[in-house]
VMD Tcl script that draws the C-alpha trace (Angstrom):
set ca {
  {2.12 32.33 -20.83}
  {5.04 32.37 -23.30}
  {7.75 29.72 -23.29}
  {10.27 32.17 -21.81}
  {7.82 33.15 -19.08}
  {7.30 29.47 -18.24}
  {11.07 28.98 -18.05}
  {11.57 32.04 -15.82}
  {8.76 30.99 -13.49}
  {10.06 27.43 -13.15}
  {13.67 28.60 -12.72}
  {12.61 30.59 -9.65}
  {11.76 27.27 -7.96}
  {15.08 25.58 -8.82}
  {17.65 27.46 -6.75}
  {19.67 24.27 -6.16}
  {19.78 23.18 -9.81}
  {23.15 22.08 -11.17}
  {22.78 23.89 -14.47}
  {23.66 22.13 -17.70}
  {24.85 24.91 -19.96}
  {24.35 24.71 -23.73}
  {27.66 25.96 -25.15}
  {27.40 26.84 -28.85}
  {30.23 27.19 -31.35}
  {30.40 27.51 -35.09}
  {31.81 24.55 -36.99}
  {32.72 24.64 -40.68}
  {31.44 21.33 -42.03}
  {33.46 19.21 -44.48}
  {32.48 18.89 -48.13}
  {31.59 22.60 -48.28}
  {28.32 21.74 -46.55}
  {28.22 25.05 -44.69}
  {28.30 26.31 -41.12}
  {26.83 24.30 -38.23}
  {25.97 25.62 -34.78}
  {27.30 22.83 -32.57}
  {25.71 22.87 -29.11}
  {27.57 20.97 -26.40}
  {25.72 20.22 -23.16}
  {28.00 20.50 -20.12}
  {27.23 21.02 -16.43}
  {30.88 21.73 -15.60}
  {31.47 18.43 -13.78}
  {33.19 15.24 -14.90}
  {31.37 12.13 -16.11}
  {30.55 11.04 -12.54}
  {27.96 13.86 -12.38}
  {25.94 13.58 -15.60}
  {24.25 16.45 -17.39}
  {20.59 16.84 -16.42}
  {17.83 19.19 -17.56}
  {16.27 21.51 -15.00}
  {14.42 24.73 -15.90}
  {17.64 26.76 -16.08}
  {19.37 24.14 -18.21}
  {16.41 24.03 -20.58}
  {16.51 27.83 -20.68}
  {20.17 27.70 -21.72}
  {19.38 25.17 -24.47}
  {16.44 27.30 -25.60}
  {18.65 30.37 -25.93}
  {21.31 28.46 -27.88}
  {18.76 27.04 -30.33}
  {17.09 30.43 -30.79}
  {20.45 32.07 -31.49}
  {21.28 29.47 -34.13}
  {17.88 29.70 -35.80}
  {18.18 33.48 -36.00}
  {21.37 33.37 -38.11}
  {20.96 32.89 -41.85}
  {24.51 31.61 -42.29}
  {23.83 28.61 -40.02}
  {22.69 25.71 -42.19}
  {22.20 23.12 -39.43}
  {22.22 22.60 -35.69}
  {24.04 19.81 -33.88}
  {23.61 18.77 -30.24}
  {26.09 16.63 -28.32}
  {27.35 16.27 -24.76}
  {30.45 16.43 -22.64}
  {32.74 13.35 -22.72}
  {30.80 10.09 -22.19}
  {27.51 11.89 -21.45}
  {24.80 13.40 -23.62}
  {22.34 13.89 -20.77}
  {20.76 11.77 -18.04}
  {17.31 13.26 -18.36}
  {15.38 15.66 -16.18}
  {16.77 17.01 -12.94}
  {14.34 15.33 -10.56}
  {15.71 16.88 -7.36}
  {13.21 19.72 -7.60}
  {10.15 17.55 -8.19}
  {9.30 17.09 -4.47}
  {9.12 20.90 -4.21}
  {6.30 21.09 -6.74}
  {3.09 21.66 -4.81}
  {0.76 22.72 -7.61}
  {-0.33 20.80 -10.70}
  {0.17 23.88 -12.89}
  {3.85 23.84 -11.92}
  {4.06 20.20 -12.98}
  {2.20 20.95 -16.20}
  {4.66 23.75 -16.99}
  {7.61 21.38 -16.67}
  {6.30 19.24 -19.54}
  {5.44 22.25 -21.68}
  {8.91 23.74 -21.24}
  {10.66 20.55 -22.37}
  {8.38 20.17 -25.37}
  {8.61 23.85 -26.26}
  {12.40 23.94 -26.22}
  {13.18 20.59 -27.84}
  {10.63 20.75 -30.65}
  {12.47 23.77 -32.05}
  {15.03 21.27 -33.32}
  {12.41 19.91 -35.72}
  {10.11 22.92 -36.17}
  {12.79 25.61 -36.43}
  {13.30 25.37 -40.17}
  {16.90 24.10 -40.13}
  {18.04 20.45 -40.22}
  {19.21 19.25 -36.81}
  {21.50 16.44 -35.69}
  {21.70 14.60 -32.38}
  {25.21 13.29 -31.80}
  {24.70 10.65 -29.08}
  {28.21 10.33 -27.69}
  {27.37 8.53 -24.43}
  {24.73 8.18 -21.72}
  {21.31 9.31 -22.96}
  {18.52 8.67 -20.48}
  {14.97 9.97 -20.55}
  {15.06 13.61 -21.57}
  {18.64 13.13 -22.76}
  {17.44 10.61 -25.31}
  {14.39 12.73 -26.10}
  {16.47 15.76 -27.08}
  {18.16 13.52 -29.66}
  {14.80 12.13 -30.79}
  {13.63 15.66 -31.61}
  {16.56 16.11 -33.99}
  {16.10 15.40 -37.69}
  {18.98 12.88 -37.74}
  {20.97 10.94 -35.13}
  {24.45 9.45 -34.94}
  {25.33 7.08 -32.09}
  {28.74 6.13 -30.71}
  {29.55 2.44 -30.68}
  {30.77 2.96 -27.10}
  {27.59 4.66 -25.94}
  {25.86 2.75 -23.18}
  {22.89 3.44 -20.94}
  {20.45 4.57 -23.61}
  {16.91 4.28 -22.33}
  {13.67 5.87 -21.22}
  {13.64 4.80 -17.55}
  {10.79 7.01 -16.40}
  {8.15 4.27 -15.99}
  {10.54 2.53 -13.58}
  {10.29 5.58 -11.30}
  {6.56 6.17 -11.63}
  {6.77 8.72 -14.47}
  {6.65 8.46 -18.25}
  {8.77 10.00 -21.01}
  {7.43 13.54 -20.72}
  {9.23 15.44 -23.47}
  {8.07 13.63 -26.57}
  {9.15 10.03 -26.14}
  {5.67 8.47 -26.15}
  {4.85 10.15 -29.47}
  {8.24 10.24 -31.18}
  {9.49 6.71 -30.47}
  {6.53 4.72 -31.83}
  {6.40 6.94 -34.90}
  {10.13 6.40 -35.44}
  {10.67 2.72 -34.59}
  {7.13 1.33 -34.49}
  {4.82 0.58 -31.60}
  {6.30 -2.85 -30.92}
  {9.82 -1.54 -30.34}
  {8.53 1.55 -28.52}
  {6.60 -0.60 -26.03}
  {9.75 -2.62 -25.46}
  {11.89 0.47 -24.78}
  {9.41 2.59 -22.82}
  {7.58 -0.06 -20.78}
  {9.13 -3.50 -20.90}
  {12.78 -2.49 -20.51}
  {11.90 0.03 -17.81}
  {9.96 -2.52 -15.76}
  {12.55 -5.22 -16.41}
  {15.06 -3.92 -13.85}
  {15.45 -0.72 -15.89}
  {17.26 -2.45 -18.75}
  {19.46 -0.19 -20.87}
  {20.35 -0.25 -24.55}
  {23.87 -0.14 -25.93}
  {24.75 2.08 -28.86}
  {24.61 -0.81 -31.37}
  {21.26 -1.97 -29.95}
  {19.80 1.52 -30.26}
  {20.83 1.78 -33.91}
  {19.53 -1.71 -34.65}
  {16.12 -0.63 -33.28}
  {16.20 2.46 -35.49}
  {16.67 5.02 -32.71}
  {19.93 6.08 -34.34}
  {20.57 6.45 -38.07}
  {24.22 5.43 -38.06}
  {26.69 3.81 -35.66}
  {30.15 5.39 -35.53}
  {33.39 4.49 -33.81}
  {34.06 6.24 -30.51}
  {37.69 7.32 -31.01}
  {36.79 10.10 -33.45}
  {33.04 10.09 -32.97}
  {32.44 13.82 -33.23}
  {34.63 14.23 -36.31}
  {32.91 11.32 -38.04}
  {29.51 12.66 -37.00}
  {30.27 16.04 -38.57}
  {31.51 14.33 -41.74}
  {28.36 12.19 -41.89}
  {26.17 15.25 -41.31}
  {27.90 17.09 -44.14}
  {27.16 14.21 -46.52}
  {23.50 14.24 -45.49}
  {23.29 17.99 -46.07}
  {24.95 17.79 -49.50}
  {22.77 14.88 -50.57}
  {25.59 12.35 -50.76}
  {23.81 10.29 -48.08}
  {20.05 9.79 -48.02}
  {18.64 8.58 -44.73}
  {15.90 6.04 -45.32}
  {13.70 4.78 -42.53}
  {11.34 1.82 -42.70}
  {7.63 2.40 -43.01}
  {5.82 2.01 -39.70}
  {3.08 -0.63 -39.43}
  {0.02 1.32 -38.28}
  {-2.39 -1.58 -38.52}
  {-3.18 -4.43 -36.17}
  {0.45 -4.70 -35.10}
  {0.15 -1.36 -33.29}
  {-2.81 -2.57 -31.22}
  {-1.12 -5.90 -30.57}
  {2.00 -4.15 -29.25}
  {-0.02 -2.04 -26.81}
  {-1.99 -5.10 -25.67}
  {1.25 -6.99 -25.09}
  {2.59 -4.04 -23.07}
  {-0.51 -4.01 -20.87}
  {-0.22 -7.74 -20.22}
  {3.44 -7.25 -19.31}
  {2.58 -4.38 -16.97}
  {-0.09 -6.52 -15.32}
  {2.51 -9.17 -14.55}
  {5.01 -6.64 -13.21}
  {2.83 -4.24 -11.20}
  {-0.63 -5.85 -11.15}
  {-2.30 -2.52 -11.82}
  {-0.81 -1.03 -8.64}
  {1.21 1.66 -10.48}
  {-0.36 4.02 -13.04}
  {2.75 5.03 -15.00}
  {3.09 2.10 -17.44}
  {-0.61 2.19 -18.29}
  {-0.57 5.96 -18.94}
  {2.48 5.50 -21.17}
  {0.73 2.74 -23.10}
  {-2.35 4.91 -23.56}
  {-0.13 7.61 -25.08}
  {1.60 5.10 -27.36}
  {-1.81 3.84 -28.49}
  {-2.92 7.41 -29.29}
  {0.36 8.24 -31.07}
  {-0.77 6.25 -34.12}
  {-3.35 8.89 -35.03}
  {-2.28 11.98 -33.06}
  {-0.34 14.79 -34.65}
  {2.62 16.28 -32.78}
  {0.58 19.00 -31.05}
  {-2.07 16.62 -29.72}
  {0.52 14.02 -28.76}
  {2.62 16.50 -26.81}
  {-0.41 18.08 -25.11}
  {-1.60 14.65 -23.94}
  {1.88 13.91 -22.68}
  {1.90 17.18 -20.69}
  {-1.35 16.24 -18.95}
  {-0.22 12.70 -18.14}
  {3.14 13.93 -16.87}
  {1.48 16.49 -14.59}
  {-0.82 13.84 -13.12}
  {2.06 11.52 -12.39}
  {4.32 14.22 -10.95}
  {1.61 15.00 -8.39}
  {1.08 11.32 -7.53}
  {2.13 9.37 -4.46}
  {3.70 6.76 -6.73}
  {6.25 9.22 -8.08}
  {7.21 10.45 -4.61}
  {7.69 6.83 -3.64}
  {9.71 6.05 -6.75}
  {12.00 9.05 -6.21}
  {12.53 8.06 -2.59}
  {13.51 4.54 -3.69}
  {15.73 5.91 -6.46}
  {17.49 8.19 -3.98}
  {18.11 5.30 -1.59}
  {19.61 3.11 -4.30}
  {21.72 5.83 -5.89}
  {22.88 7.71 -2.80}
  {22.44 5.89 0.49}
  {23.59 2.57 -0.97}
  {26.84 4.22 -2.06}
  {27.51 5.64 1.40}
  {26.51 2.81 3.79}
  {25.42 4.06 7.21}
  {27.83 3.01 9.95}
  {30.59 1.69 7.70}
  {34.11 2.29 9.12}
  {36.57 4.62 7.41}
  {37.61 3.00 4.14}
  {41.27 3.80 4.87}
  {41.22 0.98 7.46}
  {40.57 -1.66 4.79}
  {43.30 -4.21 4.11}
  {44.18 -5.33 0.56}
  {42.66 -8.54 -0.78}
  {44.88 -10.30 -3.31}
  {43.62 -13.87 -2.97}
  {40.20 -15.28 -2.06}
  {39.28 -18.68 -0.68}
  {35.83 -20.26 -0.94}
  {34.96 -23.18 1.34}
  {32.53 -25.41 -0.50}
  {32.07 -26.07 -4.19}
  {28.32 -26.22 -4.56}
  {26.09 -23.90 -6.58}
  {26.30 -20.92 -4.20}
  {30.05 -21.36 -3.79}
  {30.46 -21.45 -7.58}
  {28.45 -18.26 -7.98}
  {30.61 -16.55 -5.35}
  {33.85 -17.75 -6.96}
  {32.77 -16.42 -10.35}
  {31.81 -13.04 -8.88}
  {35.09 -12.65 -6.94}
  {37.15 -13.60 -9.98}
  {35.30 -11.23 -12.34}
  {35.21 -8.21 -10.05}
  {38.42 -8.51 -8.04}
  {40.51 -10.23 -10.75}
  {42.54 -12.08 -8.12}
  {43.15 -15.82 -7.65}
  {40.11 -17.64 -6.23}
  {40.42 -21.18 -4.92}
  {37.56 -23.50 -3.93}
  {37.82 -26.47 -1.59}
  {35.48 -29.34 -0.77}
  {35.47 -32.80 0.76}
  {36.53 -34.72 -2.34}
  {38.03 -34.12 -5.76}
  {34.80 -34.91 -7.61}
  {32.97 -32.07 -5.87}
  {35.90 -29.71 -6.38}
  {36.07 -30.53 -10.09}
  {32.32 -30.04 -10.43}
  {32.51 -26.64 -8.70}
  {35.43 -25.39 -10.80}
  {33.76 -26.81 -13.89}
  {30.61 -24.83 -13.13}
  {32.60 -21.58 -12.91}
  {34.49 -22.28 -16.14}
  {31.21 -23.17 -17.84}
  {29.66 -19.85 -16.78}
  {32.71 -18.03 -18.16}
  {32.22 -19.86 -21.47}
  {28.60 -18.67 -21.50}
  {29.74 -15.06 -21.03}
  {32.16 -15.53 -23.91}
  {29.47 -17.05 -26.11}
  {27.19 -14.08 -25.47}
  {29.96 -11.65 -26.41}
  {30.10 -10.14 -22.92}
  {33.79 -10.88 -22.51}
  {36.64 -11.35 -24.98}
  {38.54 -14.64 -25.42}
  {41.63 -13.30 -23.62}
  {39.50 -12.24 -20.64}
  {37.81 -15.65 -20.56}
  {41.18 -17.39 -20.44}
  {42.39 -15.03 -17.72}
  {39.32 -15.66 -15.54}
  {39.53 -19.43 -15.95}
  {43.18 -19.33 -14.87}
  {42.21 -17.41 -11.73}
  {39.68 -20.02 -10.51}
  {41.14 -23.28 -9.22}
  {40.20 -25.96 -6.69}
  {41.73 -28.26 -4.12}
  {40.76 -30.78 -1.43}
  {43.54 -29.38 0.78}
  {42.58 -26.30 2.83}
  {46.30 -25.53 3.01}
  {45.80 -23.57 -0.22}
  {44.23 -20.85 1.95}
  {47.48 -20.15 3.81}
  {48.19 -17.00 1.79}
  {44.56 -15.95 1.25}
  {43.43 -12.53 2.45}
  {39.70 -13.30 2.45}
  {38.09 -16.70 2.99}
  {34.32 -17.18 2.79}
  {32.40 -20.32 3.70}
  {29.37 -21.33 1.65}
  {28.38 -24.67 3.15}
  {25.17 -26.10 4.61}
  {23.33 -23.94 7.19}
  {24.38 -25.81 10.30}
  {26.03 -23.83 13.09}
  {28.33 -26.52 14.45}
  {29.56 -27.35 10.94}
  {30.46 -23.73 10.31}
  {32.17 -23.41 13.72}
  {34.27 -26.49 12.95}
  {35.26 -25.13 9.56}
  {36.31 -21.80 11.05}
  {38.32 -23.55 13.79}
  {40.16 -25.58 11.13}
  {40.77 -22.53 8.97}
  {42.20 -20.51 11.86}
  {45.08 -22.99 12.11}
  {45.93 -22.33 8.45}
  {45.27 -18.70 7.51}
  {47.12 -15.57 8.62}
  {45.85 -13.79 11.78}
  {44.78 -10.76 9.74}
  {42.95 -12.68 7.01}
  {39.18 -12.19 6.94}
  {36.88 -15.09 7.78}
  {33.49 -14.47 6.19}
  {30.27 -16.45 6.35}
  {27.47 -16.43 3.81}
  {24.98 -17.62 6.43}
  {21.42 -16.48 5.82}
  {20.17 -16.68 9.40}
  {22.68 -18.07 11.92}
  {24.55 -16.08 14.57}
  {27.88 -14.80 13.31}
  {28.90 -14.01 16.90}
  {28.33 -17.60 17.95}
  {30.23 -18.81 14.88}
  {33.28 -16.83 16.03}
  {32.90 -17.39 19.78}
  {35.59 -20.07 20.21}
  {38.19 -18.60 17.85}
  {41.50 -17.10 18.86}
  {40.81 -14.14 16.55}
  {37.03 -13.57 16.52}
  {37.62 -9.94 15.58}
  {38.23 -10.85 11.93}
  {34.92 -12.71 11.42}
  {32.17 -10.95 9.42}
  {28.86 -11.94 7.92}
  {28.79 -11.56 4.14}
  {25.26 -12.49 3.10}
  {24.56 -12.58 -0.65}
  {21.20 -13.16 -2.28}
  {20.43 -15.74 -4.91}
  {21.05 -15.43 -7.84}
  {24.31 -13.76 -6.82}
  {24.98 -12.19 -10.22}
  {21.55 -10.52 -10.34}
  {20.51 -9.31 -6.90}
  {22.61 -6.29 -5.85}
  {22.22 -6.43 -2.07}
  {24.98 -7.55 0.27}
  {24.15 -7.64 3.99}
  {27.41 -7.14 5.91}
  {27.00 -8.35 9.48}
  {29.08 -7.06 12.35}
  {29.43 -9.67 15.08}
  {29.94 -8.64 18.70}
  {33.74 -8.69 18.43}
  {34.31 -7.78 14.76}
  {36.89 -4.99 14.56}
  {36.80 -1.91 12.34}
  {39.64 -3.07 10.09}
  {37.91 -6.32 9.21}
  {34.59 -4.57 8.70}
  {36.19 -1.89 6.50}
  {37.83 -4.64 4.43}
  {34.47 -6.34 4.00}
  {32.87 -3.11 2.78}
  {35.79 -2.44 0.41}
  {35.42 -5.93 -1.07}
  {31.65 -5.50 -1.36}
  {32.13 -2.26 -3.26}
  {34.58 -3.88 -5.68}
  {32.04 -6.65 -6.20}
  {29.65 -3.85 -7.28}
  {27.18 -4.74 -4.56}
  {25.08 -2.34 -2.52}
  {26.18 -2.96 1.05}
  {24.13 -2.43 4.20}
  {25.58 -2.76 7.70}
  {23.47 -5.11 9.81}
  {23.67 -6.05 13.48}
  {24.12 -9.73 14.23}
  {20.47 -10.62 14.82}
  {18.55 -13.74 13.71}
  {18.05 -13.80 9.90}
  {19.34 -10.21 9.65}
  {16.98 -7.99 7.58}
  {15.57 -9.47 4.37}
  {15.14 -13.06 5.52}
  {13.69 -11.97 8.84}
  {10.98 -9.89 7.18}
  {10.33 -12.42 4.42}
  {10.00 -15.16 7.02}
  {7.50 -13.10 9.02}
  {5.63 -12.30 5.82}
  {5.58 -15.89 4.56}
  {4.79 -17.17 8.04}
  {1.60 -15.13 8.22}
  {0.55 -16.28 4.75}
  {1.32 -19.91 5.58}
  {-0.64 -19.62 8.82}
  {-3.65 -18.30 6.92}
  {-3.42 -21.26 4.53}
  {-3.10 -23.68 7.43}
  {-6.27 -22.13 8.85}
  {-8.18 -22.80 5.64}
  {-7.39 -20.05 3.11}
  {-6.88 -21.70 -0.34}
  {-3.29 -21.37 -1.57}
  {-4.24 -19.73 -4.88}
  {-6.55 -17.31 -3.07}
  {-3.77 -16.37 -0.66}
  {-1.41 -15.63 -3.54}
  {-4.08 -13.64 -5.36}
  {-4.93 -11.60 -2.25}
  {-1.46 -10.11 -2.11}
  {-1.15 -9.33 -5.84}
  {-2.74 -5.92 -5.17}
  {0.53 -4.87 -3.53}
  {2.30 -5.17 -6.88}
  {4.94 -7.50 -5.42}
  {7.35 -9.15 -7.88}
  {5.85 -12.60 -7.29}
  {3.13 -14.25 -5.18}
  {4.15 -15.71 -1.79}
  {4.01 -19.38 -2.77}
  {5.98 -18.72 -5.95}
  {8.53 -16.89 -3.80}
  {8.71 -19.93 -1.52}
  {9.61 -22.05 -4.53}
  {12.34 -19.60 -5.55}
  {13.80 -19.41 -2.05}
  {13.63 -23.19 -1.77}
  {11.20 -24.91 0.58}
  {13.94 -26.52 2.74}
  {15.72 -23.15 3.10}
  {12.47 -21.40 4.02}
  {11.72 -24.10 6.59}
  {15.22 -23.87 8.08}
  {15.00 -20.08 8.46}
  {11.50 -20.37 9.94}
  {12.83 -22.85 12.53}
  {15.73 -20.51 13.33}
  {13.37 -17.60 13.85}
  {10.97 -19.73 15.88}
  {13.77 -20.56 18.31}
  {14.65 -16.87 18.61}
  {11.15 -15.36 18.70}
  {8.58 -18.14 19.22}
  {5.80 -15.68 20.03}
  {5.95 -14.14 16.52}
  {7.43 -16.80 14.26}
  {5.62 -20.11 13.95}
  {6.71 -23.11 11.89}
  {4.03 -24.32 9.49}
  {3.41 -28.01 9.97}
  {2.21 -28.19 6.39}
  {5.46 -26.68 5.09}
  {7.38 -29.24 7.13}
  {5.29 -32.06 5.64}
  {5.85 -30.83 2.09}
  {9.62 -30.55 2.65}
  {9.73 -34.01 4.25}
  {8.00 -35.40 1.16}
  {10.77 -33.97 -1.02}
  {8.53 -31.55 -2.90}
  {10.16 -28.42 -4.34}
  {6.95 -26.43 -4.78}
  {3.33 -26.24 -3.72}
  {2.47 -25.84 -7.41}
  {2.71 -27.64 -10.70}
  {2.62 -25.52 -13.86}
  {0.57 -27.06 -16.69}
  {0.40 -24.63 -19.61}
  {2.46 -22.11 -17.65}
  {-0.20 -21.41 -15.01}
  {0.10 -22.43 -11.35}
  {-2.10 -25.26 -10.11}
  {-1.81 -26.70 -6.60}
  {0.10 -29.98 -6.83}
  {-2.43 -32.78 -6.11}
  {0.23 -34.62 -4.11}
  {0.79 -31.54 -1.96}
  {-2.96 -31.11 -1.53}
  {-3.15 -34.65 -0.22}
  {-0.37 -33.99 2.28}
  {-1.59 -30.80 3.93}
  {-4.16 -30.46 6.69}
  {-6.15 -27.22 6.84}
  {-8.69 -25.70 9.17}
  {-12.08 -24.19 8.49}
  {-11.31 -20.51 9.15}
  {-10.27 -18.99 5.79}
  {-9.29 -15.34 5.57}
  {-10.72 -12.90 3.05}
  {-8.31 -11.06 0.77}
  {-8.62 -7.88 2.85}
  {-8.12 -9.77 6.11}
  {-4.98 -11.46 4.79}
  {-3.47 -8.22 3.49}
  {-4.18 -6.50 6.80}
  {-2.67 -9.42 8.70}
  {0.52 -9.40 6.64}
  {1.03 -5.62 6.74}
  {0.32 -5.49 10.47}
  {2.95 -8.17 11.09}
  {5.53 -6.35 8.94}
  {4.90 -3.02 10.69}
  {5.31 -4.70 14.07}
  {8.49 -6.55 13.07}
  {10.16 -3.51 11.51}
  {9.51 -1.44 14.65}
  {11.07 -4.18 16.78}
  {14.09 -4.38 14.45}
  {14.65 -0.64 14.63}
  {14.33 -0.71 18.42}
  {16.90 -3.53 18.50}
  {19.28 -1.51 16.30}
  {19.45 -4.17 13.58}
  {20.11 -1.33 11.11}
  {20.75 2.38 11.57}
  {17.45 3.71 10.21}
  {14.21 2.74 8.51}
  {15.75 3.75 5.18}
  {18.17 0.82 5.46}
  {15.29 -1.64 5.81}
  {13.70 -0.09 2.71}
  {16.99 -0.40 0.83}
  {17.38 -4.05 1.81}
  {13.92 -5.01 0.59}
  {14.25 -3.01 -2.63}
  {17.56 -4.64 -3.56}
  {17.32 -8.04 -1.88}
  {13.64 -8.94 -2.14}
  {12.43 -7.04 -5.20}
  {10.10 -4.72 -3.27}
  {8.59 -2.57 -6.05}
  {10.14 0.84 -6.69}
  {6.72 2.36 -7.29}
  {5.82 1.57 -3.66}
  {8.97 3.39 -2.56}
  {9.98 1.02 0.19}
  {8.13 -0.90 2.84}
  {8.19 1.81 5.53}
  {6.76 4.66 3.42}
  {4.11 2.26 2.14}
  {3.13 1.37 5.70}
  {3.12 5.08 6.60}
  {1.06 6.05 3.57}
  {-1.57 3.39 4.18}
  {-1.88 4.28 7.87}
  {-0.69 0.86 9.05}
  {2.37 2.24 10.87}
  {0.37 4.52 13.14}
  {-2.36 1.94 13.69}
  {0.14 -0.73 14.79}
  {2.90 1.32 16.40}
  {1.28 4.66 17.15}
  {3.80 6.50 14.99}
  {5.14 6.77 11.44}
  {8.49 5.35 10.39}
  {9.40 8.44 8.32}
  {8.62 12.14 8.78}
  {5.70 13.54 6.81}
  {6.75 14.68 3.34}
  {9.40 11.99 2.97}
  {8.39 9.64 0.15}
  {4.86 11.03 0.35}
  {2.82 14.12 -0.42}
  {1.33 14.03 3.08}
}
mol new
graphics top color blue
foreach p $ca { graphics top sphere $p radius 0.5 }
foreach p [lrange $ca 0 end-1] q [lrange $ca 1 end] { graphics top cylinder $p $q radius 0.2 }
display resetview
């Protein structure tokens, strides 16, 4: 089948495609270099809807390249994008509609067939990377003979492995042969699995992805000037020789070790990508692209990709339109924020509010020493941002001026939003709120960062309980994007709308949660950790318990997670849940012993590997009924399926998708598993435990 026939066949399946049109115009280059066909990719929308490549968009690009190649007077081809955007890769909305592997195989062949004309067509080509270039957007530039990059360009990456795919239009072959295997492994695998890390324009050029970095104000003009100098011979582009010896093998081995840590072999995409990078050392372009087509087709038809796309859709769509949130027009302005407490969590909150809202933020605590320490922490973090070049000196000074402290809660009198971040003790929080109500305005928001206590009970004795909301962040605050917003029994729509508006300005993904013990993430983590702890108490070795659950590809083993959460915090939440649901949530006596002994972990880490702390081993008492790995996994998944069904029946969140979103963004549930509920559906646990699936067939799954 010809390339055009492949395009026509695929286009018939993409009726809903937002087509990125390849507009071509003739440009007379400076320095009498000749006539360039400049192709501008544009889907007709502003920068909030990036260009993407579906079959019709690739067909448009194919036609524009063919037209340029057919004209003798055209000496070169340039490709750029609409303002701020080159292209954000393939249009993945049609992928779930692919039901046949041949359809998936055709998608790879079309991309390769169209883009390789930029290098095989017989005319020099230039990729002018003016902005966002993700996946296929970056690959179209990689196919060009030369590349310019804007200094303001951000979000340059190959994120496919993050979703369960791999760069399918040349990236696995072109990148290692351009920048070396070591850098290619970093970009394709390590960055993708490291929270989908992006490159800036300067970083991309430093790696060798771009040939020259140009200022953004007149980027296109400077790119055309630079291209003319290349064509006339005034500039010679020199690229370093690639090390094709042992360094290539070492880079691939490092990538596999990294993938093992991140996904524990539970997701095929990074390993397939690494196999292609390994083969790229000796493959020619034809063999490299053919192998990429086959790998792409396999992954497109995999459960992992369906799961990854489901998770991606949740994070990029549902998280931006929180289910049940009141009309945003009801939100009140927030021009000053108060933070009760000056400890580590309070300091993190103060820094976030100051950076995102750019309004005065004042911390209070019991004595001046604590206040000074809290403000000092925030100022120190601002200095770190300045030292890393992430903010300018004037911005650093501005932020420091915004964050102040006091021992007098009277400074909250004109605050619009006051959040407490003190010890998890209900009566303490009630007392603080009662004191604050005498000071703040009746319409000011009272927020609590409680991780498990009842927000309704916290507000029960107040004159204005309607303005109390739960505002639960996850630690570290600057990293984890989830914000659970809890509606207490008497919280009104205006206060809730204000909370959501603030959360959005903080750049958090907000989920509305009913006021139920431990809300969503901590409730499920506590059930999860409780089952693991119970198995250990019964006689399962700690290291064996951790190892048993590695097959799920979770971000960290249970007892490492306990250390991160903090053993006292985990114990406190377990006790809270035990009081609420004693039949399902037990309190591990061994955990209580370890906390009472002042230990911060079950492990010590000689040479970077976990070993059970001998002092902990001497403290704990275990039974003689150890679980096998399969028994423990079944036990944990059964408990999660049961708890999620109960939570949905209780109306803790609107739908199962919100539980998936919470665990993806607040607990690091792996994207390649798609979310906890589709995983439980796919493995049959949902129906075995509850008699029904959480999601309809076909959602996040082939079945």
